[in-house]
Backbone bond lengths (Angstrom), bond angles and torsions (degrees), N, CA, C in turn:
res aa  C-N    CA-C-N  psi(-1)  N-CA   C-N-CA  omega(-1)  CA-C   N-CA-C  phi
1 X - - - 1.451 - - 1.531 108.70 -
2 X 1.314 117.37 135.79 1.455 122.65 -177.51 1.519 108.69 -95.29
3 X 1.326 114.91 127.34 1.462 120.81 178.68 1.528 109.09 -82.78
4 X 1.330 117.65 143.82 1.470 122.25 -179.40 1.525 110.74 -62.12
5 X 1.343 116.43 -35.11 1.468 119.18 -179.70 1.529 111.16 -67.68
6 X 1.338 118.19 -33.20 1.466 121.50 178.39 1.522 110.96 -64.39
7 X 1.336 116.97 -43.41 1.461 119.57 179.49 1.521 110.77 -68.45
8 X 1.336 116.95 -34.68 1.471 120.11 178.06 1.521 110.45 -67.07
9 X 1.342 117.92 -43.14 1.468 121.46 178.64 1.516 110.74 -65.80
10 X 1.330 117.95 -36.24 1.458 120.66 178.04 1.522 110.32 -65.41
11 X 1.340 116.26 -39.35 1.460 120.11 178.95 1.519 111.13 -67.70
12 X 1.330 116.61 -33.36 1.461 120.27 -178.08 1.520 110.61 -70.24
13 X 1.340 118.70 -33.47 1.462 120.65 -177.14 1.527 112.90 -95.06
14 X 1.330 118.42 -6.47 1.464 121.23 -178.96 1.523 110.40 -72.56
15 X 1.340 117.52 150.98 1.465 119.61 176.41 1.529 111.14 -61.64
16 X 1.320 115.31 150.87 1.461 120.72 -177.04 1.524 109.07 -143.35
17 X 1.330 116.31 149.16 1.469 120.71 177.34 1.515 109.70 -59.63
18 X 1.323 116.61 141.29 1.466 121.03 -176.71 1.528 111.22 -65.19
19 X 1.336 118.68 -35.64 1.456 119.50 179.94 1.529 111.12 -67.23
20 X 1.328 117.52 -39.55 1.461 120.52 177.11 1.530 110.60 -65.56
21 X 1.344 115.54 -41.40 1.461 118.61 -178.13 1.532 110.92 -64.13
22 X 1.336 117.49 -43.33 1.465 120.84 178.93 1.531 110.89 -60.97
23 X 1.315 116.61 -36.63 1.467 121.59 179.10 1.527 110.45 -71.26
24 X 1.334 117.44 -47.04 1.464 121.00 -179.50 1.526 111.80 -64.97
25 X 1.331 117.92 -34.30 1.459 122.07 -178.16 1.528 112.05 -82.66
26 X 1.337 117.39 1.18 1.465 123.48 177.72 1.527 113.10 62.71
27 X 1.328 116.69 33.46 1.456 121.47 174.60 1.527 108.78 -80.38
28 X 1.344 116.06 -35.51 1.465 122.46 177.15 1.527 109.17 -126.36
29 X 1.329 116.48 161.65 1.463 121.49 -174.62 1.523 114.13 -78.44
30 X 1.326 117.15 -30.01 1.459 118.83 -178.22 1.522 109.61 -141.85
31 X 1.321 114.63 160.86 1.456 118.86 -179.22 1.524 110.36 -71.11
32 X 1.329 117.46 -35.18 1.467 119.81 178.25 1.529 110.78 -65.88
33 X 1.326 117.46 -34.76 1.462 120.78 175.38 1.530 110.32 -66.86
34 X 1.326 116.57 -37.84 1.467 120.54 176.49 1.530 110.27 -63.03
35 X 1.322 116.88 -42.37 1.468 120.58 178.70 1.521 110.78 -62.66
36 X 1.322 117.14 -41.77 1.468 121.47 179.75 1.530 110.63 -64.42
37 X 1.338 117.37 -41.81 1.467 120.62 179.07 1.526 110.77 -62.01
38 X 1.323 116.21 -41.31 1.469 119.87 -179.81 1.523 109.67 -66.43
39 X 1.349 116.93 -47.16 1.467 120.63 -179.49 1.521 112.06 -61.10
40 X 1.337 117.68 -33.95 1.465 121.59 -178.91 1.523 112.66 -82.50
41 X 1.330 118.05 -3.28 1.454 121.15 174.43 1.517 115.43 87.59
42 X 1.329 118.17 22.03 1.461 121.04 -179.64 1.527 113.36 -89.42
43 X 1.335 117.50 2.36 1.464 121.40 -176.86 1.515 109.42 -124.04
44 X 1.336 115.24 134.88 1.463 121.89 175.03 1.525 108.47 -121.82
45 X 1.318 116.35 139.76 1.466 122.21 176.20 1.518 107.05 -118.23
46 X 1.303 115.93 121.29 1.471 122.53 -178.87 1.530 111.83 51.75
47 X 1.321 116.38 39.47 1.451 122.05 174.93 1.513 116.24 88.41
48 X 1.335 118.66 -11.08 1.462 119.88 -179.89 1.530 110.10 -109.57
49 X 1.314 114.64 136.57 1.462 121.26 -179.07 1.523 109.59 -69.83
50 X 1.325 116.29 137.31 1.463 120.27 178.42 1.525 108.80 -116.20
51 X 1.327 115.09 152.75 1.459 120.83 -178.89 1.522 112.18 -126.70
52 X 1.335 117.71 -1.79 1.462 121.43 178.95 1.521 109.91 -112.93
53 X 1.332 118.33 124.47 1.465 120.47 178.82 1.518 113.15 -66.92
54 X 1.322 117.85 -13.19 1.458 120.77 -177.95 1.529 113.09 -85.36
55 X 1.327 118.18 0.71 1.462 121.20 178.03 1.525 108.40 -62.12
56 X 1.330 115.64 133.04 1.455 119.06 -177.54 1.518 110.50 -92.88
57 X 1.333 114.68 139.96 1.460 121.92 176.38 1.523 107.67 -119.99
58 X 1.324 115.20 154.07 1.458 119.62 179.38 1.523 109.21 -140.09
59 X 1.300 115.63 177.52 1.454 121.83 -177.59 1.523 110.48 -57.33
60 X 1.334 116.57 132.03 1.451 122.10 178.82 1.515 114.08 98.63
61 X 1.323 117.81 -14.62 1.467 120.33 177.94 1.520 110.26 -69.51
62 X 1.336 115.21 148.03 1.464 121.42 178.67 1.523 108.74 -102.85
63 X 1.322 116.63 128.49 1.461 122.08 178.80 1.512 109.29 -114.41
64 X 1.320 116.12 138.71 1.460 122.26 171.33 1.521 106.29 -122.05
65 X 1.332 116.63 120.00 1.454 121.96 -177.45 1.524 108.16 -119.93
66 X 1.326 116.14 125.54 1.467 121.08 177.42 1.521 108.35 -93.21
67 X 1.324 115.86 105.01 1.456 121.16 176.48 1.521 108.32 -91.81
68 X 1.319 117.09 178.55 1.467 120.07 -175.11 1.519 113.08 -58.39
69 X 1.303 117.95 -47.97 1.463 119.99 -172.77 1.524 114.46 -110.48
70 X 1.336 116.86 -0.97 1.465 118.04 -177.63 1.521 111.23 -158.22
71 X 1.298 114.16 165.11 1.462 123.15 176.87 1.523 106.62 -107.83
72 X 1.336 117.45 125.30 1.464 121.98 -177.38 1.518 108.68 -110.98
73 X 1.324 116.64 130.35 1.459 122.36 176.72 1.519 107.96 -117.47
74 X 1.330 115.56 126.08 1.457 121.09 -174.14 1.517 110.64 -132.19
75 X 1.331 115.70 150.35 1.456 122.33 169.68 1.517 105.80 -114.17
76 X 1.329 117.13 125.45 1.455 121.66 -176.12 1.519 109.72 -72.83
77 X 1.338 115.69 126.77 1.457 121.50 -179.70 1.524 111.74 -105.99
78 X 1.318 117.55 -14.08 1.456 120.54 179.54 1.511 110.81 -176.34
79 X 1.323 115.30 164.86 1.457 120.95 177.29 1.518 108.32 -98.36
80 X 1.303 116.20 144.09 1.453 120.11 -179.56 1.514 111.70 -88.22
81 X 1.321 115.17 157.72 1.456 120.67 175.23 1.515 110.80 -112.25
82 X 1.330 116.65 -16.29 1.465 121.79 178.44 1.516 108.95 -161.42
83 X 1.329 116.37 166.65 1.462 121.20 175.43 1.525 106.54 -90.29
84 X 1.304 115.80 94.09 1.447 121.03 -177.52 1.516 111.73 -98.40
85 X 1.318 117.03 -164.43 1.461 120.69 179.08 1.528 111.40 -68.31
86 X 1.335 115.38 165.86 1.463 120.93 -177.70 1.524 110.71 -57.78
87 X 1.327 117.57 -39.57 1.468 120.42 -178.27 1.531 111.01 -59.94
88 X 1.317 117.24 -32.01 1.463 121.57 177.55 1.527 111.14 -81.79
89 X 1.319 116.61 -38.00 1.462 121.18 -176.64 1.523 112.04 -69.12
90 X 1.316 118.26 -34.74 1.464 119.26 -177.03 1.525 112.90 -69.10
91 X 1.339 117.25 -13.06 1.461 120.66 176.36 1.528 111.91 -78.81
92 X 1.333 117.34 -9.01 1.456 121.46 -178.13 1.525 113.04 -83.52
93 X 1.330 118.17 -10.69 1.461 120.05 -176.83 1.522 111.27 -150.68
94 X 1.340 113.37 164.33 1.463 121.38 172.51 1.524 105.52 -118.87
95 X 1.312 116.43 123.32 1.464 121.08 -177.21 1.526 109.19 -85.22
96 X 1.340 116.13 119.55 1.462 121.64 178.88 1.525 110.15 -118.38
97 X 1.327 116.62 25.79 1.464 121.82 -179.78 1.519 110.20 -68.70
98 X 1.328 117.07 145.81 1.464 119.07 174.84 1.529 108.99 -67.12
99 X 1.324 117.43 151.41 1.467 119.11 179.84 1.531 110.69 -63.78
100 X 1.322 116.80 148.13 1.469 118.76 -179.85 1.523 110.85 -64.57
101 X 1.332 114.89 151.46 1.454 119.60 179.85 1.521 109.97 -66.30
102 X 1.322 115.86 140.92 1.462 120.43 178.62 1.523 108.98 -72.48
103 X 1.318 115.03 130.17 1.461 119.33 179.17 1.517 109.02 -102.08
104 X 1.317 114.77 148.58 1.455 120.49 -179.74 1.522 109.29 -68.28
105 X 1.322 116.45 128.15 1.460 121.13 179.12 1.520 108.80 -85.86
106 X 1.330 115.47 131.80 1.458 119.66 176.52 1.521 108.28 -122.83
107 X 1.317 114.84 151.46 1.458 119.65 -178.17 1.528 109.92 -75.19
108 X 1.317 116.11 165.69 1.463 121.13 178.69 1.529 110.18 -62.89
109 X 1.339 116.75 -35.69 1.461 120.25 178.92 1.522 110.89 -64.73
110 X 1.345 116.72 -45.51 1.468 120.92 179.04 1.538 110.73 -63.26
111 X 1.307 116.22 -36.41 1.454 120.84 -179.78 1.531 111.20 -68.27
112 X 1.347 116.99 -32.91 1.458 121.19 -177.52 1.529 112.80 -79.35
113 X 1.322 117.32 -15.62 1.465 120.26 -179.39 1.516 110.09 -71.60
114 X 1.327 116.36 144.77 1.452 118.56 175.09 1.517 108.64 -122.96
115 X 1.293 114.62 148.95 1.450 121.36 179.06 1.532 107.61 -70.68
116 X 1.343 117.73 132.06 1.468 119.18 -179.77 1.525 111.40 -56.62
117 X 1.321 115.46 134.03 1.458 120.78 179.74 1.514 114.13 90.60
118 X 1.313 118.01 -4.18 1.458 119.91 179.14 1.529 109.68 -105.34
119 X 1.283 115.90 149.98 1.457 120.32 177.79 1.516 112.76 79.05
120 X 1.298 115.10 -162.26 1.452 121.66 -177.61 1.527 110.35 -73.04
121 X 1.337 118.25 138.59 1.470 118.96 -178.50 1.536 111.83 -71.11
122 X 1.320 114.25 149.64 1.458 119.12 175.77 1.529 108.69 -74.93
123 X 1.321 116.10 172.68 1.464 120.50 -179.96 1.530 110.49 -61.61
124 X 1.340 115.48 -40.87 1.465 120.22 179.72 1.525 110.40 -63.28
125 X 1.362 117.14 -46.09 1.455 121.03 179.93 1.527 111.11 -63.76
126 X 1.331 117.62 -38.63 1.460 120.66 179.20 1.522 111.32 -63.60
127 X 1.336 117.54 -42.42 1.463 121.33 178.18 1.521 111.22 -64.26
128 X 1.340 117.63 -38.71 1.463 121.04 177.68 1.527 110.29 -63.70
129 X 1.321 117.58 -40.62 1.463 120.71 178.41 1.530 110.54 -65.35
130 X 1.330 117.08 -41.85 1.464 120.52 179.02 1.527 111.09 -62.57
131 X 1.343 116.40 -41.14 1.464 121.06 177.38 1.514 111.13 -63.87
132 X 1.316 117.84 -40.95 1.449 123.53 -179.76 1.538 111.11 -63.82
133 X 1.332 116.48 -42.39 1.458 121.31 -178.74 1.519 112.77 -79.21
134 X 1.333 116.05 -14.74 1.467 120.08 -179.10 1.515 113.17 83.80
135 X 1.343 116.90 26.38 1.462 121.57 -179.70 1.519 111.80 -85.61
136 X 1.339 119.70 9.47 1.469 122.24 -176.21 1.479 112.05 -58.67
């Protein structure tokens, strides 16, 4: 007799397409987006760049995914069976990414300041330009 847990564990350790795994692990929003990322060369498996979404990954493989604002490095801990909640998806991998670089914190006042001459002119600057050009 086959136990349900045995079939579930077998499914978790079986090889799986990289595009499906990225979708199930919630690394990307859709499977088609995962396929596009792989085709464009933003995904590496065990250090080598892949271009086919049908490449199979299994437990222990190392993935490097270049997202828009960061580089994510993951070790696959299991294969997914569905795209579930984040609490379920985070069990599919171990994140070994380096910590993000510390950015300089600036105050709201410093952020609101603009460099003179940049951006849209003030009313005073616009009037000075009109006077200079003779548009009075």
